[in-house]
C-alpha positions, -999 to 999 in steps of 0.1 A, spaced: -214 -107 -704 -199 -131 -682 -215 -163 -693 -198 -188 -664 -209 -164 -638 -238 -163 -654 -242 -200 -654 -235 -204 -617 -257 -176 -608 -285 -195 -619 -274 -230 -610 -267 -216 -572 -301 -199 -570 -321 -216 -542 -354 -208 -553 -377 -196 -581 -374 -162 -570 -338 -159 -569 -339 -168 -604 -365 -142 -616 -346 -116 -598 -312 -127 -617 -337 -123 -651 -346 -89 -640 -312 -75 -630 -298 -92 -663 -302 -69 -695 -298 -101 -718 -324 -123 -698 -346 -97 -697 -349 -90 -734 -376 -111 -748 -361 -113 -781 -336 -135 -764 -361 -162 -759 -373 -191 -784 -401 -212 -779 -395 -249 -771 -394 -268 -799 -396 -236 -824 -434 -240 -819 -455 -213 -801 -482 -239 -797 -463 -261 -773 -482 -256 -739 -504 -286 -744 -481 -306 -757 -457 -299 -726 -488 -296 -705 -504 -329 -712 -474 -352 -708 -476 -360 -673 -500 -359 -648 -479 -369 -617 -445 -348 -607 -429 -383 -595 -437 -402 -629 -424 -368 -646 -390 -372 -629 -389 -409 -641 -390 -396 -675 -356 -375 -666 -339 -406 -653 -349 -429 -682 -334 -401 -703 -299 -402 -681 -300 -446 -684 -304 -438 -722 -276 -411 -724 -250 -435 -706 -259 -462 -725 -253 -443 -762 -220 -428 -744 -212 -463 -738 -221 -473 -775 -200 -446 -792 -171 -452 -768 -170 -486 -780 -169 -477 -818 -207 -484 -827 -228 -459 -843 -259 -462 -822 -283 -463 -849 -265 -491 -871 -269 -527 -873 -241 -536 -852 -257 -517 -820 -274 -538 -797 -309 -548 -805 -324 -541 -768 -314 -527 -737 -307 -559 -718 -283 -566 -750 -266 -531 -741 -263 -542 -707 -243 -572 -712 -222 -557 -740 -212 -523 -722 -213 -535 -687 -204 -572 -684 -201 -572 -646 -236 -557 -639 -249 -589 -625 -228 -579 -595 -243 -546 -590 -276 -565 -571 -251 -586 -545 -224 -560 -540 -235 -528 -523 -202 -507 -531 -201 -520 -566 -234 -506 -572 -229 -476 -553 -199 -468 -574 -220 -470 -609 -248 -453 -593 -225 -423 -591 -226 -419 -629 -264 -411 -627 -275 -387 -595 -306 -374 -583 -293 -343 -560 -318 -325 -533 -312 -284 -540 -327 -256 -520 -327 -235 -486 -328 -253 -455 -328 -264 -429 -359 -281 -443 -385 -290 -413 -422 -297 -414 -427 -265 -399 -407 -249 -424 -418 -265 -456 -393 -248 -477 -390 -256 -514 -375 -286 -529 -350 -281 -562 -340 -310 -578 -305 -315 -596 -301 -345 -621 -267 -352 -631 -257 -381 -657 -222 -389 -670 -237 -396 -705 -233 -385 -741 -237 -349 -736 -246 -327 -765 -229 -299 -784 -245 -263 -774 -251 -262 -814 -273 -294 -812 -296 -286 -779 -320 -273 -800 -322 -307 -822 -322 -325 -790 -330 -314 -758 -353 -285 -766 -370 -304 -797 -402 -317 -793 -418 -350 -811 -385 -352 -834 -382 -389 -830 -346 -386 -830 -342 -420 -806 -365 -441 -830 -338 -459 -845 -321 -466 -817 -332 -499 -805 -314 -505 -770 -327 -472 -754 -366 -464 -742 -371 -428 -755 -385 -421 -789 -400 -387 -794 -375 -369 -770 -405 -353 -748 -397 -370 -714 -372 -342 -706 -400 -316 -709 -429 -333 -688 -412 -321 -655 -417 -284 -666 -450 -282 -656 -441 -289 -620 -418 -264 -617 -432 -237 -592 -451 -211 -608 -427 -198 -630 -413 -233 -645 -379 -226 -647 -358 -255 -656 -318 -250 -660 -304 -272 -688 -263 -277 -691 -248 -302 -711 -210 -310 -726 -203 -334 -749 -189 -370 -736 -155 -367 -757 -146 -335 -742 -148 -317 -774 -166 -282 -778 -179 -257 -749 -200 -265 -719 -234 -249 -731 -264 -243 -708 -300 -225 -713 -328 -216 -687 -363 -231 -698 -394 -209 -687 -430 -204 -692 -434 -171 -716 -447 -144 -696 -478 -134 -718 -474 -97 -729 -501 -76 -748 -482 -77 -781 -487 -115 -778 -515 -117 -795 -525 -152 -787 -548 -169 -764 -521 -189 -742 -488 -189 -735 -461 -212 -744 -429 -224 -728 -395 -207 -741 -359 -210 -739 -330 -183 -736 -301 -180 -762 -277 -152 -768 -273 -139 -803 -296 -166 -811 -275 -192 -801 -272 -216 -769 -249 -196 -742 -215 -218 -737 -183 -211 -724 -151 -233 -720 -144 -258 -693 -122 -285 -678 -142 -296 -648 -167 -277 -630 -179 -279 -589 -216 -284 -590 -218 -305 -558 -218 -340 -572 -212 -370 -550 -174 -379 -547 -165 -362 -581 -167 -326 -606 -186 -323 -635 -165 -329 -667 -189 -340 -695 -222 -353 -694 -254 -332 -686 -269 -315 -655 -303 -305 -654 -321 -284 -624 -358 -278 -617 -367 -250 -592 -395 -252 -565 -403 -287 -578 -443 -295 -567 -437 -327 -548 -466 -347 -532 -476 -338 -499 -454 -354 -473 -422 -356 -494 -390 -350 -471 -355 -361 -478 -343 -378 -512 -324 -404 -497 -355 -415 -483 -386 -410 -501 -377 -401 -531 -352 -429 -534 -386 -454 -527 -407 -441 -555 -377 -444 -578 -374 -481 -566 -412 -485 -573 -418 -467 -605 -387 -482 -621 -394 -516 -611 -362 -529 -627 -339 -500 -640 -310 -508 -664 -286 -488 -643 -286 -479 -602 -293 -445 -592 -279 -425 -564 -300 -404 -545 -286 -375 -523 -296 -350 -500 -274 -320 -485 -261 -318 -448 -271 -281 -450 -310 -289 -457 -311 -320 -436 -280 -317 -406 -299 -342 -383 -300 -366 -409 -278 -395 -405 -280 -412 -439 -273 -386 -469 -268 -406 -501 -288 -439 -512 -291 -462 -544 -320 -470 -561 -318 -501 -580 -356 -511 -582 -380 -531 -563 -374 -563 -582 -337 -565 -572 -350 -558 -535 -375 -582 -535 -349 -608 -549 -324 -599 -521 -349 -602 -494 -374 -626 -508 -375 -647 -475 -392 -613 -459 -417 -608 -482 -427 -642 -493 -440 -674 -479 -431 -708 -492 -467 -716 -493 
């Protein structure tokens, strides 16, 4: 099997129907023995299902995971073990230690956008999209964080309630559950593509597809579960130097990229550079790092602003105080 071609077929799929066709036409993907339950537990449905009741809050969990990954990468690059006593004791301490010029992000838009390119939320899917067509939204997350080796996916991205961040004081995540909260809002099939390469460039680029298990008569189970794709019991992988993934002003070299298909946004959601950007600012009142939100010209050919940065409502209120607050 050409794994690089398979990855790009999945990554370029425009709808969950496209993903389903790829699965049906591929003997490896259509073989039920090549799918393993998320977290190693077929009773994972309630764990994943009950994490988030709001699709935007579920996306925010992805962003906080990305912030954690970037800060952890910076810790490793500084020669510090993140779980050691030498590591920062809080997120603010980590920010000042690893990003000494972070105060300039609030004052200098160009400097802020340059940093925001490290953490991107990109709109994807068929277009052009209008209020009449109401074509589905896909969401792509990219972070230039620590990344993971393919052989470590099952203990990190694909685990549940493992608590592998418990001893890292400067990150928000604890139980490694936030990454799965958005799955339940991914269309009817719950497809989520996940790919990563370790920040130091070692090892292969690994990827897997997550979905809701299609119940079979032989399952002998009351409810379904969430599962992920493997080949010969291993995460699919291949060597890379860089990949063109439609990121803003860069190619993918290391870090993590996640794609959610047919995401169920609230009614009225349109572009990411405006609507989703505003939601990120509201839900992440004061995020540690700025986030870049990006639309595509193919989906919104008449939109003048296709990229924007979110840096929390607190910074906006501070910079535009005179427009919102009265002296008395």
